[in-house]
N, CA, C and O atoms as CSV, one atom per row, in Angstrom:
chain,resi,resn,atom,element,x,y,z
A,1,MET,N,N,131.045,16.624,139.025
A,1,MET,CA,C,130.410,16.601,140.697
A,1,MET,C,C,130.366,15.037,140.911
A,1,MET,O,O,130.211,14.113,140.113
A,2,GLY,N,N,130.557,15.075,142.256
A,2,GLY,CA,C,130.559,13.305,142.683
A,2,GLY,C,C,130.348,13.510,144.302
A,2,GLY,O,O,130.075,14.545,144.910
A,3,PHE,N,N,130.524,12.429,144.702
A,3,PHE,CA,C,130.757,12.119,146.280
A,3,PHE,C,C,131.211,10.799,146.585
A,3,PHE,O,O,131.425,9.918,145.752
A,4,CYS,N,N,131.341,10.712,147.779
A,4,CYS,CA,C,131.875,9.475,148.304
A,4,CYS,C,C,131.314,8.806,149.256
A,4,CYS,O,O,131.320,9.304,150.382
A,5,LEU,N,N,130.790,7.717,149.068
A,5,LEU,CA,C,129.782,7.001,150.267
A,5,LEU,C,C,130.478,5.809,150.708
A,5,LEU,O,O,130.900,4.978,149.905
A,6,SER,N,N,130.609,5.703,151.959
A,6,SER,CA,C,131.289,4.878,152.926
A,6,SER,C,C,130.427,4.427,153.899
A,6,SER,O,O,129.436,5.056,154.270
A,7,TRP,N,N,130.805,3.262,154.362
A,7,TRP,CA,C,130.151,2.691,155.693
A,7,TRP,C,C,130.939,1.656,156.406
A,7,TRP,O,O,131.689,0.881,155.812
A,8,TRP,N,N,130.721,1.655,157.942
A,8,TRP,CA,C,131.749,0.874,158.593
A,8,TRP,C,C,130.673,0.090,159.405
A,8,TRP,O,O,129.482,0.385,159.306
A,9,ALA,N,N,131.229,-1.167,160.414
A,9,ALA,CA,C,130.440,-2.009,161.425
A,9,ALA,C,C,130.447,-1.205,162.642
A,9,ALA,O,O,131.379,-0.657,163.232
A,10,LYS,N,N,129.034,-1.266,162.915
A,10,LYS,CA,C,129.307,-0.632,164.621
A,10,LYS,C,C,129.788,-1.633,165.442
A,10,LYS,O,O,129.797,-2.851,165.267
A,11,ASP,N,N,130.297,-0.772,166.621
A,11,ASP,CA,C,130.683,-1.869,167.846
A,11,ASP,C,C,129.421,-2.360,168.468
A,11,ASP,O,O,128.298,-1.895,168.270
A,12,GLU,N,N,129.744,-3.365,169.252
A,12,GLU,CA,C,128.458,-3.939,170.048
A,12,GLU,C,C,127.604,-3.190,170.873
A,12,GLU,O,O,126.493,-3.719,170.916
A,13,PRO,N,N,127.701,-1.972,171.674
A,13,PRO,CA,C,127.183,-1.321,172.165
A,13,PRO,C,C,126.067,-0.450,171.151
A,13,PRO,O,O,124.860,-0.369,171.378
A,14,ALA,N,N,126.790,0.176,169.982
A,14,ALA,CA,C,125.958,1.011,169.144
A,14,ALA,C,C,125.032,0.111,168.397
A,14,ALA,O,O,123.916,0.472,168.023
A,15,LEU,N,N,125.642,-1.322,168.150
A,15,LEU,CA,C,124.382,-2.326,167.333
A,15,LEU,C,C,123.324,-2.341,168.065
A,15,LEU,O,O,122.247,-1.949,167.615
A,16,ARG,N,N,123.472,-2.827,169.389
A,16,ARG,CA,C,122.702,-2.976,170.535
A,16,ARG,C,C,121.535,-1.591,170.163
A,16,ARG,O,O,120.384,-1.717,169.746
A,17,GLU,N,N,122.059,-0.672,170.382
A,17,GLU,CA,C,121.240,0.850,170.601
A,17,GLU,C,C,120.481,0.754,169.338
A,17,GLU,O,O,119.267,0.915,169.460
A,18,ALA,N,N,121.011,0.487,167.945
A,18,ALA,CA,C,120.268,0.865,166.752
A,18,ALA,C,C,119.514,-0.724,166.670
A,18,ALA,O,O,118.625,-0.485,165.852
A,19,TYR,N,N,119.423,-1.571,166.883
A,19,TYR,CA,C,118.663,-2.755,167.051
A,19,TYR,C,C,117.168,-2.327,167.925
A,19,TYR,O,O,115.996,-2.383,167.551
A,20,ASN,N,N,117.622,-1.998,168.900
A,20,ASN,CA,C,116.578,-1.700,170.055
A,20,ASN,C,C,115.715,-0.223,169.498
A,20,ASN,O,O,114.553,-0.052,169.867
A,21,GLU,N,N,116.205,0.497,168.855
A,21,GLU,CA,C,115.594,1.831,168.390
A,21,GLU,C,C,114.691,1.165,167.058
A,21,GLU,O,O,113.564,1.582,166.789
A,22,ILE,N,N,115.300,0.182,166.358
A,22,ILE,CA,C,114.261,-0.306,165.223
A,22,ILE,C,C,112.988,-0.988,165.715
A,22,ILE,O,O,111.882,-0.908,165.181
A,23,LYS,N,N,113.406,-1.876,167.141
A,23,LYS,CA,C,112.077,-2.440,167.538
A,23,LYS,C,C,110.909,-1.521,168.158
A,23,LYS,O,O,109.760,-1.816,168.488
A,24,ARG,N,N,111.643,-0.249,168.200
A,24,ARG,CA,C,110.309,0.778,168.901
A,24,ARG,C,C,109.460,1.581,167.622
A,24,ARG,O,O,109.872,1.776,166.479
A,25,SER,N,N,108.305,1.926,168.142
A,25,SER,CA,C,107.790,2.406,166.955
A,25,SER,C,C,108.202,3.458,166.517
A,25,SER,O,O,108.633,4.185,167.411
A,26,LYS,N,N,108.285,4.021,165.169
A,26,LYS,CA,C,108.405,4.633,164.264
A,26,LYS,C,C,107.935,6.210,164.657
A,26,LYS,O,O,108.495,7.261,164.346
A,27,VAL,N,N,106.690,5.998,165.463
A,27,VAL,CA,C,106.255,7.381,165.794
A,27,VAL,C,C,107.033,8.131,166.949
A,27,VAL,O,O,107.211,7.566,168.029
A,28,GLY,N,N,107.511,9.458,166.697
A,28,GLY,CA,C,108.533,10.200,167.523
A,28,GLY,C,C,110.009,9.721,167.206
A,28,GLY,O,O,110.814,10.076,168.067
A,29,ARG,N,N,110.533,8.998,166.168
A,29,ARG,CA,C,111.778,8.524,166.359
A,29,ARG,C,C,112.525,9.715,165.982
A,29,ARG,O,O,113.338,10.037,166.848
A,30,ILE,N,N,112.501,10.450,164.981
A,30,ILE,CA,C,113.078,11.564,164.661
A,30,ILE,C,C,113.218,12.318,166.057
A,30,ILE,O,O,114.376,12.483,166.443
A,31,ALA,N,N,112.498,12.653,166.621
A,31,ALA,CA,C,112.495,13.227,168.037
A,31,ALA,C,C,113.549,12.524,169.230
A,31,ALA,O,O,114.272,13.135,170.018
A,32,ARG,N,N,113.383,11.071,169.086
A,32,ARG,CA,C,114.363,10.487,170.070
A,32,ARG,C,C,115.648,10.835,169.603
A,32,ARG,O,O,116.405,11.312,170.447
A,33,LEU,N,N,115.995,10.727,168.645
A,33,LEU,CA,C,117.296,10.511,167.829
A,33,LEU,C,C,118.003,11.801,167.772
A,33,LEU,O,O,119.232,11.869,167.731
A,34,THR,N,N,116.935,13.198,167.769
A,34,THR,CA,C,117.552,14.139,167.993
A,34,THR,C,C,117.990,14.974,169.470
A,34,THR,O,O,118.754,15.928,169.618
A,35,GLY,N,N,117.166,14.188,170.499
A,35,GLY,CA,C,116.847,14.398,171.641
A,35,GLY,C,C,115.850,15.550,171.991
A,35,GLY,O,O,116.096,16.378,172.868
A,36,LYS,N,N,114.950,15.545,171.401
A,36,LYS,CA,C,113.608,16.971,171.286
A,36,LYS,C,C,112.514,16.061,172.213
A,36,LYS,O,O,111.400,16.583,172.190
A,37,VAL,N,N,112.558,15.163,172.799
A,37,VAL,CA,C,111.555,14.241,173.390
A,37,VAL,C,C,111.026,15.158,174.618
A,37,VAL,O,O,111.908,15.578,175.366
A,38,GLU,N,N,109.764,15.495,174.895
A,38,GLU,CA,C,108.990,15.989,175.900
A,38,GLU,C,C,108.777,14.927,176.989
A,38,GLU,O,O,108.314,13.851,176.609
A,39,GLY,N,N,109.042,15.080,178.248
A,39,GLY,CA,C,108.603,13.796,179.310
A,39,GLY,C,C,107.124,14.528,179.676
A,39,GLY,O,O,106.598,15.624,179.481
A,40,LEU,N,N,106.843,13.495,180.200
A,40,LEU,CA,C,105.107,13.759,181.011
A,40,LEU,C,C,105.448,14.149,182.399
A,40,LEU,O,O,106.621,14.065,182.762
A,41,VAL,N,N,104.603,14.535,183.142
A,41,VAL,CA,C,104.519,15.161,184.353
A,41,VAL,C,C,103.239,14.314,184.877
A,41,VAL,O,O,102.225,14.234,184.183
A,42,VAL,N,N,103.345,13.688,186.142
A,42,VAL,CA,C,102.216,13.041,186.747
A,42,VAL,C,C,101.690,13.921,187.578
A,42,VAL,O,O,102.469,14.614,188.233
A,43,ILE,N,N,100.446,14.069,187.718
A,43,ILE,CA,C,99.961,15.177,188.630
A,43,ILE,C,C,100.280,14.987,190.302
A,43,ILE,O,O,100.471,15.833,191.177
A,44,GLN,N,N,100.255,13.574,190.344
A,44,GLN,CA,C,100.277,13.248,191.733
A,44,GLN,C,C,101.832,13.655,192.360
A,44,GLN,O,O,102.179,14.031,193.479
A,45,GLU,N,N,102.435,13.449,191.354
A,45,GLU,CA,C,104.163,13.517,191.942
A,45,GLU,C,C,104.390,15.440,191.694
A,45,GLU,O,O,105.361,15.909,192.288
A,46,MET,N,N,103.655,16.280,190.991
A,46,MET,CA,C,103.898,17.489,191.563
A,46,MET,C,C,103.408,18.002,192.661
A,46,MET,O,O,102.350,17.854,193.273
A,47,THR,N,N,104.660,18.835,192.858
A,47,THR,CA,C,104.514,19.814,194.402
A,47,THR,C,C,104.180,21.141,194.383
A,47,THR,O,O,104.510,21.855,193.437
A,48,GLY,N,N,103.594,21.530,195.274
A,48,GLY,CA,C,103.314,22.735,195.503
A,48,GLY,C,C,102.004,23.166,195.063
A,48,GLY,O,O,101.769,24.362,194.892
A,49,LEU,N,N,101.185,22.317,194.882
A,49,LEU,CA,C,99.654,22.615,194.518
A,49,LEU,C,C,98.655,22.526,195.828
A,49,LEU,O,O,98.490,21.707,196.732
A,50,SER,N,N,98.032,23.881,195.433
A,50,SER,CA,C,97.145,24.453,196.839
A,50,SER,C,C,96.021,23.292,196.809
A,50,SER,O,O,95.670,22.752,195.760
A,51,PRO,N,N,95.515,22.980,198.033
A,51,PRO,CA,C,94.283,22.028,197.975
A,51,PRO,C,C,93.124,22.365,196.855
A,51,PRO,O,O,92.512,21.458,196.291
A,52,GLU,N,N,92.914,23.575,196.621
A,52,GLU,CA,C,91.910,24.152,195.282
A,52,GLU,C,C,92.442,23.418,194.330
A,52,GLU,O,O,91.580,22.785,193.720
A,53,VAL,N,N,93.700,23.217,193.893
A,53,VAL,CA,C,93.863,23.642,192.403
A,53,VAL,C,C,93.871,21.977,192.518
A,53,VAL,O,O,93.309,21.455,191.555
A,54,ALA,N,N,94.378,21.072,193.472
A,54,ALA,CA,C,94.239,19.722,193.401
A,54,ALA,C,C,92.886,19.271,193.166
A,54,ALA,O,O,92.656,18.634,192.138
A,55,GLU,N,N,92.095,19.486,193.872
A,55,GLU,CA,C,90.501,19.259,193.891
A,55,GLU,C,C,89.965,19.692,192.442
A,55,GLU,O,O,89.046,19.023,191.970
A,56,ALA,N,N,90.452,20.709,191.747
A,56,ALA,CA,C,90.174,21.138,190.667
A,56,ALA,C,C,90.424,20.067,189.573
A,56,ALA,O,O,89.505,19.505,188.977
A,57,LEU,N,N,91.812,19.817,189.345
A,57,LEU,CA,C,92.461,18.637,188.661
A,57,LEU,C,C,91.528,17.534,188.736
A,57,LEU,O,O,90.835,17.232,187.765
A,58,ASP,N,N,91.474,16.916,189.838
A,58,ASP,CA,C,90.589,15.777,190.651
A,58,ASP,C,C,89.196,15.709,189.773
A,58,ASP,O,O,88.727,14.665,189.322
A,59,GLY,N,N,88.662,16.938,189.628
A,59,GLY,CA,C,87.366,17.034,188.920
A,59,GLY,C,C,87.103,16.990,187.525
A,59,GLY,O,O,86.108,16.664,186.877
A,60,LEU,N,N,88.171,17.372,187.237
A,60,LEU,CA,C,88.192,17.022,185.647
A,60,LEU,C,C,88.292,15.783,184.934
A,60,LEU,O,O,88.016,15.625,183.745
A,61,ARG,N,N,88.769,14.781,185.860
A,61,ARG,CA,C,88.904,13.268,185.512
A,61,ARG,C,C,87.462,12.535,185.143
A,61,ARG,O,O,86.506,12.780,185.878
A,62,LEU,N,N,87.348,11.937,184.391
A,62,LEU,CA,C,86.180,11.646,183.570
A,62,LEU,C,C,85.678,10.775,184.445
A,62,LEU,O,O,86.261,9.846,185.004
A,63,GLU,N,N,83.998,11.294,184.585
A,63,GLU,CA,C,83.344,10.088,185.527
A,63,GLU,C,C,83.491,8.340,185.340
A,63,GLU,O,O,83.215,7.870,184.236
A,64,GLY,N,N,83.796,7.706,186.111
A,64,GLY,CA,C,84.105,6.432,185.741
A,64,GLY,C,C,85.331,5.811,185.498
A,64,GLY,O,O,85.532,4.629,185.219
A,65,THR,N,N,86.131,6.721,185.632
A,65,THR,CA,C,87.722,6.242,185.578
A,65,THR,C,C,88.429,6.522,186.733
A,65,THR,O,O,88.034,7.472,187.409
A,66,ASP,N,N,89.445,5.857,187.118
A,66,ASP,CA,C,90.261,5.944,187.853
A,66,ASP,C,C,91.431,6.922,187.785
A,66,ASP,O,O,91.446,7.550,186.726
A,67,VAL,N,N,92.561,7.259,188.759
A,67,VAL,CA,C,93.312,8.611,188.621
A,67,VAL,C,C,94.070,8.244,186.998
A,67,VAL,O,O,94.193,9.210,186.244
A,68,ARG,N,N,94.444,7.189,186.617
A,68,ARG,CA,C,94.999,6.872,185.630
A,68,ARG,C,C,94.381,6.829,184.449
A,68,ARG,O,O,94.956,6.586,183.388
A,69,GLY,N,N,92.865,7.123,184.611
A,69,GLY,CA,C,92.356,7.445,183.285
A,69,GLY,C,C,91.569,5.828,182.851
A,69,GLY,O,O,90.857,5.802,181.847
A,70,ARG,N,N,91.718,4.867,183.471
A,70,ARG,CA,C,91.197,3.369,183.251
A,70,ARG,C,C,89.860,3.271,183.485
A,70,ARG,O,O,89.653,3.633,184.643
A,71,ARG,N,N,88.961,2.986,182.993
A,71,ARG,CA,C,87.743,2.897,183.020
A,71,ARG,C,C,87.354,1.914,184.347
A,71,ARG,O,O,87.888,0.806,184.391
A,72,LEU,N,N,86.569,2.256,185.260
A,72,LEU,CA,C,86.260,1.569,186.940
A,72,LEU,C,C,85.144,0.456,186.132
A,72,LEU,O,O,84.436,0.808,185.189
A,73,THR,N,N,85.153,-0.452,186.512
A,73,THR,CA,C,84.463,-1.601,186.478
A,73,THR,C,C,82.996,-1.606,187.536
A,73,THR,O,O,83.238,-1.497,188.738
A,74,PRO,N,N,81.891,-1.697,187.227
A,74,PRO,CA,C,80.591,-1.624,187.895
A,74,PRO,C,C,80.489,-2.648,188.960
A,74,PRO,O,O,79.463,-2.739,189.634
């Protein structure tokens, strides 16, 4: 029993894509390559929130931070 191993040179767009992927973090690489990456939703861009829900979400923010979770300087 055996197998055949072969390879070939990538064209320029594929080479650029591979180079850019290698420069990125290893964390999540398999998910990116298989298309299983989930996106984030920014709360401020969500539509259809009632004022009560928006106020409750705003209340969950850590004290002393801005909307993006960055610490406010005194």
